[in-house]
N, C-alpha and C positions, 0 to 999 in steps of 0.2 A: 288488868282485872276490869270486869264489867259488872255493873249492878244488875239485880233482877229487874228493876224498873227500866233500865236501858235495854236489857234483853227482850222483854216483852214488847211486842210491836216492831221488832227489828226486821228490816227487809231481808228476804232470803232469795238468793240467786244461785244458779248453777255455775259451774266452772266456765261454761261458754257464754255466760251473761243472761241467760233466760230468767226472767222474774218468776218466782215460784209462789210467793206470798209473804206473810209475816208470821213471826213467832207469836203464838197466842197462849201457849201453856208449856209445861215441862213436867216430867216424872222424875222423882228423886228416890234413889235407893236409900231406905232408912238405916240400913246397917253400914254402908260405906260412905253415905252422904254424896255419892256421885250422881250426876245426871244420867238417867237411863234412856230417855227419849225427849226430843223436842217436838212439839205439835205445831204445825204450820197450817195456816188457813189462807186460801185465796178467795177473794170476793170479786164479784162483777161490778163494774162502775155504775151499771144501771140500778143495782140494789145494794148500796153500801152497807157493810156489816153483815150481809147474808153470805155465808161461805158457799162457794161452788164446790169445793172439795177440801178435805183436810188430810194432811200427810203426817205420818210419824217418822221422824228421822233419828237414827241412832247416832251417838257421838262419833263413832268411827266413820260415818258417812259425811262428817263435817270437815271441810278442808281448812277453813279459817273463820274466825269471828273477830270483829272489831266494833267500835262504837257506831259504825254506819251500816254494816250488813253481815249477814252470815253467808258463806259460800259453801255449797254442798256439791257432791259428785254428780256429773251429768247423768251417769247410768241409773242413778236412783230414780230420777224423774221419768226417764224413758220407760223403765220397768214398771213403774206405778201406773203411768198412763196406759200402757199396753194391758195391764191387768184390769183396769177400769173398763176398757173398751170391750173386753171379752165377757163382761157381765151383762 
């Protein structure tokens, strides 16, 4: 088990090891008490605390979580970056 305090600010990486950002928030279903989405923010080293982008990740896209990091599917990040580039 991991506490909410540990979960917030947890590093997020893809299966291939690409750093995505950190967990900054989550959405919880009030009926089932299940986590619906994890919100992940990436910030630039030049401007700490200012997100470059935020991602929403569904629990089914999470491969693993431990006290050190969350691992998500590679395809999720590639699809998101492609969608942002098209805008």
